[in-house]
N, C-alpha and C positions, 0 to 999 in steps of 0.2 A: 374395912378395914378399921382398925382401931383409932379411936380420934387423934392421940398421942404419937401418934408414929411418923410422924408428915410436920413439916411449917415449923422446922424448929431451928430455923433460921437465926432467932434472935438469941435465945441462948446454948446455942451452940456455935461454937469457932469454927470458922472452916481450917481444914487438916490437912495438909497434904501428905503424901508416903515420907517419910524422913528419907534422904538424902544420905547417901556418903560423904565423908568429908572431903574436900577437894584435896588433898596431901594424899590423903588412900586414893580416890577413883582414878587420880590423872595418874596414876603406876599402872592402870590397865585399862580393856578397853570394854570391861563389864559395864550393863547398865548402871548408870548414877542411882538411880530409887530404887528403893524395894516396895514389895506388892503389901496391899492394905491386909490387917489381918482382916477377919468376920467381922469379928464387932466394928473394928472402925470404918470398916468401908458400910457397914447398915447404918450407922452413926450418922456420916457422910451424905449415903445417899439421903436420909430422912432428914435433911438443910430442905430438902427442896419445895418450894411454896405452892407445887402444882399450878401454877397458875393456868389462868385463861384462855390465855396467848400467851403458847411455851416460843419464846423469842430464840430460846438454844435449839429445837426443832427447826424454826423459820432459819435459822441461819449456818446449818446444817447442810452441805451441799447433799448427802444422804438423805434429809429428813427423819432422820431415826426419830425413833421416838423416843427420845429422852427422857421424859419425865415419871411414864409410865414405867418403863424397865428400872428407874431409881426407885418409884414406889415399891415393884417390887423384890429390890433388892433389900429397902429397911425392914420392908415385912417377913425374909428372910425363906422366901420364893425365889430362891436364885438359879433355878434351872430355868425358870418360866421367863427369867430377866434374861438368858443367855438366849431363848431361843425368842427371843422379842429380838432382842439386839440383831442375833442373825439374820431378821427377817427380812433388814433391810442394809446390811452389809456384808461384803464378804470376806473383810478381812476384818473384825471389831477390835481384835488386839493389837493390831497392826496401828489401826488412827487411834488407840485409845494412843497407842507410846508418841507415835510424830505426828499426828494432827496440831496446829497450830491455836489451839483449845482458846488460849487469851486472845485470837482475832476473832474466832468465831463462837463457839454455842457458850462457854464461859466469859467470854468479853461483851455476851449479850445476855447474860443471866438475867432474871430480873431483881433478885435481892443483890447482884452485884453493883446494879444501878443504886439501891437502897443503902448502900455502905455497909449491908455486911459481908461483904468475903462472896464471888461466885463458889456454887454450888462445885466442887473437885468432880466435873464428869471424865475428863479423858481417862483419871486414875479409876475411878469405878467402873470406866467401861474396859478397861487393861486388864481390871481384877475378874470382872465378870466370864469375860475367855479364857481366861488365864486356867480359871477355877474349873471351866466346862472342860479344857483340853486333858487336863490333870485328873477328872473324876471320871473321863470317858463319855461325857454327853455330847463333844464331838462326833455326830454320826459319819459315814464313810459317804464318799459323792456315790447315790445310785442312781445309775442315767433310765431315761425316762425309756419308752419303748422305742425300737429304732426305725429309724426315719426314711434307713434308703439315701440320705445325702450325707456332703461332707462338706466341713469349713476349714478354710487354715487361716490362723491367729499370726500373723506377721510380727513377733515381739511378744517376749515374755515376761512385760513389767505389769504393773496393775492391771490396767487397761484390759490387758492382752490377756493375764490371766482370771480376769474377773470375768470377762466375754465367754473365755474358753469354760469357764464352769458351768455357768447359764445354760452355755447351748447343748450342753454332755445332760445336764438335767434335766434339758428337753427332747432327751435322744439321739442326737446330733454326733457322728463319728466327726472327733474334733484332733485338728493336728497345730500344733504349737513350733514356729521357727523362730529361734533366734539365735545372734551371730557369738552369744555367749559359753562359755561349758557350765554355769547353771543357771537356772530360772529365773525370776526376781526382779532383773533389769535395775533401776538403782537401788530397790529395797535392799538386794543381793549389794551390791558394788560400789552404790552412788553411796549410801549412807551408815554413819560408821554405828560398829558394834553398842558403844556407848548408850544410843540410841533407841538402835533397835536391834536386840542378839541375834544373827545370822539362827541358830534353831526355831527361833519363831518363824521365820520365812520358809525355810527349809521342808517344816512341817507341813506349812500348806500347799507347798508344790510335792510332795510328798502324798497327798491326799488326794490331789486331782489326775497325779500319774495310776496313783490304785483303783482311780472311777474308767482309768480307758481314755485318756489324756491322751495324745503321744505326741511324745516333745523331740523335737529333732535342733539338736544344741549344736553349735559351731558351725551354726547352716546361713550365708549370709544371700541373701536375695542381691541377685546382680553376679555373683559369684558362682555361689552352685546354681542356680535357676534363677530365669529373669521370671519378674513379673506373669509377664503373659502362659509364660511354661503353669506357674501356679495357680494358673486362670485353671488351666488346662483341669489341672490335678482335681481339684475342685468346685463343688455348687457354690458356694460365694467363699469370701476373702472378708478378712479384717486384718486391715492398715496400723499398728499400737505400736511405734515402733520407738516413742518419745522425738526427746531433741536430744543433739549429742554436743553439736556442734559450740564450741566454745568462742564466745564473744572475744573479741581482742582490744589488748592495752595501745591506745590507739599515742605513745610516747615512744621515744627514741631509747634504744638500747632493748625494746621486747625481745628484739631476737639472742642473746644473750645467753652462754651458759647456764645455770642458775634458775633460768625463767621459765614457769611447768604450768601445765594446764589441770585444773582443782577437778575433774574428772579422771585425770592419768592418776592426779596423785590419789584422790582415796578410790580408786579403785585397785593401785597398786596396795593398798594399807588392808585392805578386804580380803585381797588375793593371800598376805600372809597370816591375816587371821584363818582362813582355812586352811593354812599349811603349804600354800602352793608357793612352787620356786618364780618367784620373779626378780630376773635378772638387774632391771632398771633398779629398784629398789637396792638389791644386795649389792651394786656398785654404787649406791649412795646417792644416785639420782635423784631420786624419790623417798628419802629419807629424810629427815630434819633432825636424828640424832646427833647434839652439839651445833648445832646451825644456828644464826640467825634470820629466824623467817620474815616476809613479811607478804602479810594474806592482802589482797584488792579486791575489795569488795564487802557488801554488807546487808546479803541475803541468810538464807536459812545453808548457802553450800560453802559459802566465808564461815559459818559459824562454824561446820563442820570439818572445816580445812584447818581454823587456830586449835580449835581444840585437839584434835588428831596429832599438830603437831607436839603440841604436850604433853602428850601421852608420848610420843615418838621419843621423846627426853630433848628437842630443842634445846638450845641457850637461853633465844628470847622469841616473844611471839608479838607481833605487833599486827594488827586490822588498820587498814589507812579507809576511811569511808569519807567517799566528796559532799555526803548531807548531816546533820545532826541526829543524835539519837533516836530523835521521837520520830524521825523521817524516814528512820532505815526500813527497809522492806521484810527484815529476820524478825523470827518470835523475837520479845523480850527477855523471854524466859531462857533463850539460849545467850543471851549476850552476856544478861546475869552470872548464868553458867561459866560461860566464860571468862568472865570480869573474877571469880570466885577462883578459878584454876591457874590466874597468874597472866591471862594477856591482856595487851595491853592497848587502848582505843585511842587512835587519832581520829576523834571526831572532823567533819568539815577540812578533809584531807582527800588533797587529788594530784596524784602523781604524776611527774613533770618530766622524770629523768628516771632511766633505769643504768646506772653507772657502772662503768668496771673496766678493765682492759675486753679480753676474751671473755671473763666468766664477771657475775655481777657482783660487786661490791658494796651499793647502796641503793637506795628509791628515793632520790629528790622530788620530794612533792609539796606544796603550795597550800596556802590556808584560802579556803573557798567562805564565802557568803550566803546565803540564799534570796535568790530574790525574787522576781514574779514567777508566778505560775507559768509551769509549760503545758503543753498539750494535755497532759495527764491533770492536771489539776495540781499536780505536786510546785511547790518553789522550786525554781531551776536552780541548779548551784551556780554562780560568778565566781572568779577567783576575786581574791582581798589582793591589795598593793602588797608590794616587800619579798624579799628576795628567796626562793625556796629552801624547805630545811631539809636534813636528811637523816632518811631513819637507814643505819649501818645493815646491809642483809647480806645470806650465802646463797640462800633458796627463797626466790620470788611467786608466789603462785598465785594467779589469775582465774579470779572467782565474780566475774562479772555476769555469767549466766549462760543461757544455750539456748541456741539458733537451730531451726531445721535441717537435716541434711540434704541437699539437692537430690531428692528420691527420682524424681524424673530421668535424671541420665546416671543415676548409680544403678539402676532396675535396667537401663533399658525401653522406661515407661512415657515416651511422649504425651501418649495420649491422657497422662493424670495429671488432674488442674492444680494447678499450686496458685497461693498468693502471693503476692510480692514481697513479703516474709521468707516463703518456701515450703509456709506449712498449705496444710493437705486442705483442699476446699470440699466440703461436702452438703448436700443438700439437707436444711434446718431441720426439716419434719422427715427423712427419711434417712438420717447421715450417709447416705449413698457418695459416691463420689463420683468424679468424670467420666467412671469405668461400671459399663454394668455388673453387678452383681460383687464390686467390689465396694466395703465400706471402710471406716476409718475412725477413730475415737482415739482419747486423752491427749496427750501434749502437742502428737502432732499436727492436730487438729487446730486446740487453742492457744497453744505457745508453753511455751514454761509455768506449772503450774502447780496446785497440791497432789498430792498423795489423794485425800478422798474424791477430788475432782476427778481424777482417772479411774477412781471406782467408780462414780455417777458414770460418768461416758461407759465406762465397758459395761453395767450393764443396762443403759438408753439403748447402748449397739448393740447388744443382745436378744433384745426386745424387738428393735426393727429390723435385724436378720433375721429374725422366727417369723415375723411374718410375711417377709419378701418371700421366704423359702418355702412357706405352706400354701404362697398365691401361686409360686415357680410350679409348685408338686400340682398343685389342683389343674392350673394351665396345662399341664403334661399330660393328667389322666384323660381329660377333654380332648384332647388332640387323639389320645391311643385310641 
């Protein structure tokens, strides 16, 4: 390695790919940032300090070999960088786009602590794999020698797709069941195109299908088959449904016309992007055009909703969040993007009533202050004295997060044990549920979380299922 290739963080400033100006990008759903040109990617990768204890890797759920592929990128060895990145991540170009790097790898970069600005890890990761796709380096999925065993995966989100890929590579017959008409889960229908353009997801799905993974779309467990019937079809099952039940806003007027769920709102918008007919969008129920929009919540889903409303042509967009900016769970980069695009934030503001006759006319909210820490260690919001304030609204989007659906009831599976929150319980070592041969991974186990954690869980589940299936096959051979 040339001496002057790396550790250039002192003389070389941090530089992210340029963003389109707010007025231009707010007019469409294309991604807001350009991709690095080759010299820029090499320059930014060369800022890495190659530290002895890479906190970026430690704080990445996938433990990506970040300093190593940064070094390879800086040296112009881009295909090797891709191969190393791909070795630990099933969707590196997707993680490069939507991971909250400011809270994970970049937020723990050593040179960030030293005041030089973190290495732009996410942008380089995106650049590496986008280049690999463009150059034809992404190889087809070639299954291993057939094992004579089949696996069913319930849910085609990041956890399910990751497990499906790993098990197909190991030689299993893999069937993926999903209630939607396209695979991808929240990657397809929950995350807007300005963060993750849909062809990026679809090419991953198409690669899996070309590798022999069978997709059963529009398939709802409990309607088209019970869980027990799927167990009879396959040697093992994975539950990777994610969590989709929206949390309620516990205030008067929540039932008024014009109050909608974030997942319904985002799904409708993404479906329109695919060119689908969406009656609830076309009749105006889930379209923000010309409307005064209030989004309640402060996570990444809330940021997706406010920025979608801007692009749909809302008359105004306001976000109410009960804590302050420093304590919001969403990415600070997303907040900054939303502010640039004209979103108004009301911090320390909690809804008290959704007012109107039959249809919403405004959201009345109270000012809050941060009190003593709650059970999670965060300072709990409590109301300030004073009269409620008004935020005019024709459309209110509830974006307070998601809980698990009642799977044992929906699937006629009373033997499937769940926690008091409805998440599926698994053995910490085997990742198996209370049902023999049925495993679970992703948000349906850990609760609503990040895509990168779903990918990690999917890889872990695939390894656990592989061990169990091999042991079962060996046992059957001995018994024969």
